[in-house]
VEXBA-644610 format. One line per 5 residues: number of its first residue (from 1); their letters; for each residue x, y, z of N, C-alpha, C, O. Coordinates in Angstrom, 3 decimals. Layout:
<sites>
NUM) A) X/Y/Z/X/Y/Z/X/Y/Z/X/Y/Z | ...
</sites>
This chain:
<sites>
1) XXXXX) -75.321/-14.454/-71.407/-75.418/-15.659/-72.207/-76.867/-15.902/-72.641/-77.121/-16.297/-73.779 | -77.801/-15.667/-71.741/-79.213/-15.855/-72.084/-79.621/-14.870/-73.168/-80.340/-15.236/-74.098 | -79.171/-13.625/-73.059/-79.521/-12.621/-74.070/-78.974/-13.031/-75.438/-79.634/-12.832/-76.458 | -77.775/-13.601/-75.459/-77.208/-14.052/-76.726/-78.024/-15.197/-77.312/-78.229/-15.250/-78.525 | -78.491/-16.109/-76.471/-79.315/-17.225/-76.948/-80.635/-16.716/-77.503/-81.104/-17.201/-78.532
6) XXXXX) -81.242/-15.735/-76.824/-82.506/-15.176/-77.311/-82.302/-14.470/-78.653/-83.176/-14.513/-79.518 | -81.158/-13.826/-78.823/-80.899/-13.088/-80.052/-80.829/-14.030/-81.254/-81.198/-13.642/-82.363 | -80.359/-15.266/-81.045/-80.221/-16.228/-82.125/-81.521/-16.964/-82.435/-81.603/-17.670/-83.440 | -82.531/-16.811/-81.591/-83.808/-17.463/-81.839/-84.558/-16.741/-82.951/-84.548/-15.513/-83.040 | -85.212/-17.538/-83.799/-86.127/-16.945/-84.775/-87.422/-16.675/-84.031/-88.024/-17.595/-83.477
11) XXXXX) -87.851/-15.433/-84.014/-89.044/-15.054/-83.268/-89.715/-13.865/-83.938/-89.073/-13.060/-84.613 | -91.019/-13.779/-83.734/-91.782/-12.635/-84.222/-92.738/-12.194/-83.122/-93.115/-12.990/-82.261 | -93.119/-10.948/-83.152/-94.030/-10.421/-82.146/-95.454/-10.858/-82.459/-95.895/-10.779/-83.605 | -96.171/-11.318/-81.440/-97.575/-11.694/-81.598/-98.414/-10.440/-81.447/-98.541/-9.902/-80.347 | -98.984/-9.976/-82.540/-99.831/-8.795/-82.532/-101.258/-9.275/-82.259/-102.031/-9.528/-83.183
16) XXXXX) -101.587/-9.395/-80.983/-102.888/-9.982/-80.651/-103.956/-8.931/-80.406/-103.668/-7.773/-80.102 | -105.195/-9.371/-80.548/-106.364/-8.525/-80.372/-107.141/-9.078/-79.180/-107.831/-10.090/-79.303 | -107.031/-8.421/-78.034/-107.645/-8.923/-76.811/-108.998/-8.273/-76.515/-109.427/-8.237/-75.362 | -109.661/-7.768/-77.531/-110.959/-7.109/-77.305/-112.069/-8.109/-77.036/-113.037/-7.787/-76.348 | -111.942/-9.322/-77.570/-112.977/-10.343/-77.346/-112.751/-11.046/-76.011/-111.619/-11.150/-75.537
21) XXXXX) -113.820/-11.518/-75.422/-113.741/-12.319/-74.213/-114.093/-13.754/-74.588/-115.252/-14.028/-74.897 | -113.128/-14.685/-74.572/-113.442/-16.067/-74.945/-114.468/-16.670/-73.981/-114.478/-16.363/-72.789 | -115.325/-17.529/-74.521/-116.345/-18.169/-73.679/-116.026/-19.633/-73.406/-116.721/-20.278/-72.620 | -114.987/-20.169/-74.042/-114.555/-21.550/-73.802/-113.075/-21.540/-73.456/-112.417/-20.503/-73.531 | -112.560/-22.695/-73.079/-111.139/-22.790/-72.743/-110.277/-23.038/-73.991/-109.050/-23.055/-73.897
26) XXXXX) -110.905/-23.229/-75.144/-110.169/-23.458/-76.398/-110.394/-22.240/-77.293/-111.401/-22.140/-77.993 | -109.436/-21.321/-77.253/-109.571/-20.095/-78.031/-108.218/-19.706/-78.632/-107.164/-20.142/-78.171 | -108.277/-18.885/-79.659/-107.097/-18.449/-80.395/-106.280/-17.468/-79.549/-106.822/-16.509/-79.000 | -104.989/-17.714/-79.452/-104.107/-16.837/-78.678/-103.919/-15.478/-79.342/-103.500/-14.528/-78.680 | -104.217/-15.365/-80.633/-104.024/-14.102/-81.350/-105.279/-13.237/-81.346/-105.215/-12.059/-80.996
31) XXXXX) -106.423/-13.810/-81.732/-107.641/-12.990/-81.862/-108.671/-13.259/-80.765/-109.682/-12.560/-80.695 | -108.441/-14.237/-79.923/-109.321/-14.610/-78.798/-110.689/-15.120/-79.225/-111.612/-15.153/-78.411 | -110.839/-15.519/-80.488/-112.086/-16.164/-80.906/-112.078/-17.599/-80.395/-111.031/-18.245/-80.344 | -113.253/-18.090/-80.018/-113.375/-19.490/-79.612/-113.123/-20.396/-80.812/-113.511/-20.073/-81.934 | -112.474/-21.528/-80.571/-112.216/-22.517/-81.612/-113.027/-23.762/-81.264/-112.873/-24.326/-80.181
36) XXXXX) -113.885/-24.187/-82.178/-114.720/-25.375/-81.947/-113.836/-26.602/-81.707/-112.737/-26.688/-82.256 | -114.303/-27.548/-80.893/-113.499/-28.745/-80.594/-113.094/-29.544/-81.829/-112.041/-30.181/-81.836 | -113.918/-29.515/-82.867/-113.585/-30.290/-84.069/-112.842/-29.459/-85.116/-112.384/-30.002/-86.121 | -112.720/-28.153/-84.890/-112.058/-27.273/-85.862/-110.539/-27.453/-85.773/-109.990/-27.620/-84.684 | -109.868/-27.417/-86.927/-108.409/-27.529/-86.891/-107.781/-26.276/-86.286/-108.287/-25.167/-86.460
41) XXXXX) -106.696/-26.466/-85.590/-105.947/-25.356/-84.997/-104.464/-25.687/-85.095/-104.097/-26.822/-85.398 | -103.617/-24.705/-84.842/-102.166/-24.893/-84.899/-101.554/-24.489/-83.557/-102.035/-23.559/-82.910 | -100.500/-25.185/-83.142/-99.786/-24.851/-81.909/-98.784/-23.739/-82.193/-98.159/-23.691/-83.252 | -98.649/-22.849/-81.215/-97.579/-21.861/-81.249/-96.867/-21.899/-79.897/-97.410/-22.390/-78.907 | -95.670/-21.382/-79.875/-94.865/-21.361/-78.658/-94.538/-19.911/-78.339/-93.942/-19.207/-79.154
46) XXXXX) -94.932/-19.467/-77.142/-94.863/-18.062/-76.761/-93.842/-17.840/-75.657/-93.621/-18.703/-74.808 | -93.225/-16.665/-75.687/-92.277/-16.277/-74.652/-92.441/-14.788/-74.396/-92.671/-14.010/-75.322 | -92.323/-14.400/-73.144/-92.393/-12.985/-72.783/-93.824/-12.508/-72.615/-94.771/-13.175/-73.032 | -93.967/-11.337/-71.997/-95.294/-10.749/-71.804/-95.493/-9.520/-72.668/-96.468/-9.444/-73.416 | -94.594/-8.563/-72.579/-94.739/-7.316/-73.334/-93.420/-7.003/-74.003/-92.548/-6.468/-73.317
51) XXXXX) -93.193/-7.274/-75.232/-94.136/-7.893/-76.165/-94.111/-9.413/-76.055/-93.097/-9.998/-75.674 | -95.206/-10.033/-76.382/-95.297/-11.498/-76.418/-94.730/-11.949/-77.759/-95.174/-11.499/-78.815 | -93.748/-12.841/-77.706/-93.054/-13.283/-78.911/-93.436/-14.717/-79.260/-93.586/-15.553/-78.369 | -93.596/-15.007/-80.553/-93.827/-16.362/-81.045/-92.461/-16.901/-81.452/-91.766/-16.294/-82.267 | -92.078/-18.045/-80.882/-90.776/-18.642/-81.130/-90.911/-19.730/-82.192/-91.861/-20.512/-82.169
56) XXXXX) -89.974/-19.776/-83.105/-89.960/-20.808/-84.149/-89.812/-22.182/-83.484/-89.006/-22.326/-82.566 | -90.571/-23.194/-83.925/-90.501/-24.528/-83.303/-89.104/-25.152/-83.324/-88.812/-26.009/-82.490 | -88.255/-24.756/-84.230/-86.902/-25.294/-84.271/-85.964/-24.670/-83.258/-84.839/-25.143/-83.092 | -86.400/-23.614/-82.571/-85.554/-22.886/-81.630/-86.052/-22.980/-80.187/-85.714/-22.122/-79.372 | -86.828/-23.980/-79.857/-87.396/-24.097/-78.511/-86.316/-24.476/-77.506/-85.422/-25.269/-77.799
61) XXXXX) -86.420/-23.885/-76.302/-85.481/-24.240/-75.243/-86.187/-24.788/-74.001/-85.542/-25.018/-72.978 | -87.493/-24.998/-74.079/-88.243/-25.585/-72.966/-88.888/-24.579/-72.033/-89.655/-24.974/-71.154 | -88.607/-23.288/-72.190/-89.183/-22.285/-71.294/-90.405/-21.593/-71.896/-90.955/-20.672/-71.292 | -90.827/-22.025/-73.069/-91.939/-21.378/-73.762/-93.294/-21.869/-73.235/-93.407/-22.946/-72.651 | -94.296/-21.047/-73.462/-95.682/-21.401/-73.152/-96.321/-21.853/-74.461/-96.152/-21.206/-75.494
66) XXXXX) -97.049/-22.956/-74.417/-97.714/-23.451/-75.621/-99.109/-22.849/-75.708/-99.822/-22.767/-74.708 | -99.492/-22.431/-76.903/-100.820/-21.901/-77.152/-101.339/-22.436/-78.472/-100.626/-23.150/-79.177 | -102.568/-22.100/-78.810/-103.124/-22.506/-80.093/-103.675/-21.278/-80.809/-104.046/-20.282/-80.188 | -103.715/-21.382/-82.123/-104.306/-20.338/-82.950/-105.153/-21.008/-84.019/-104.889/-22.146/-84.407 | -106.167/-20.303/-84.494/-106.970/-20.786/-85.601/-106.172/-20.714/-86.892/-105.103/-20.104/-86.932
71) XXXXX) -106.681/-21.329/-87.935/-105.940/-21.386/-89.200/-105.727/-20.012/-89.827/-104.660/-19.749/-90.381 | -106.718/-19.140/-89.749/-106.565/-17.798/-90.321/-105.430/-17.036/-89.619/-104.607/-16.398/-90.276 | -105.392/-17.104/-88.305/-104.336/-16.415/-87.559/-102.984/-17.097/-87.767/-101.953/-16.425/-87.787 | -102.978/-18.414/-87.922/-101.724/-19.131/-88.187/-101.121/-18.659/-89.505/-99.903/-18.511/-89.615 | -101.962/-18.425/-90.498/-101.471/-17.925/-91.786/-100.927/-16.505/-91.656/-99.947/-16.154/-92.312
76) XXXXX) -101.558/-15.684/-90.812/-101.074/-14.316/-90.597/-99.724/-14.330/-89.878/-98.835/-13.544/-90.208 | -99.573/-15.212/-88.908/-98.310/-15.335/-88.175/-97.227/-15.895/-89.089/-96.083/-15.441/-89.075 | -97.608/-16.884/-89.878/-96.663/-17.600/-90.737/-96.658/-19.062/-90.323/-96.314/-19.381/-89.185 | -97.031/-19.941/-91.219/-97.155/-21.355/-90.872/-95.843/-21.957/-90.397/-95.855/-22.952/-89.672 | -94.712/-21.380/-90.787/-93.435/-21.933/-90.348/-93.215/-21.705/-88.847/-92.351/-22.352/-88.254
81) XXXXX) -93.977/-20.800/-88.223/-93.889/-20.564/-86.795/-94.922/-21.372/-86.005/-95.057/-21.188/-84.796 | -95.645/-22.257/-86.675/-96.676/-23.070/-86.026/-96.417/-24.543/-86.286/-95.601/-24.910/-87.133 | -97.129/-25.381/-85.540/-97.091/-26.831/-85.745/-98.525/-27.339/-85.705/-99.388/-26.713/-85.090 | -98.788/-28.474/-86.359/-100.139/-29.052/-86.245/-100.438/-29.401/-84.793/-99.548/-29.784/-84.035 | -101.676/-29.265/-84.429/-102.091/-29.558/-83.052/-102.029/-31.035/-82.747/-102.346/-31.450/-81.633
</sites>
């Protein structure tokens, strides 16, 4: 039943770049660049480890991890998979 529910979720794989080491606690989940406190960012909802999937905000079931991404990465992911912070 869980597998069937996951199959119906709109989701995409997060192709992240973990080469950078963030220096603050506010950093992009996709590219790991630090995001300034006043800079706009978007929320994403993540599930799984390998591969890490971005879940569409309309398909949340409460088991997702919330993360943030910068605007450039949000556009690469697709704004429909993000929400304003």
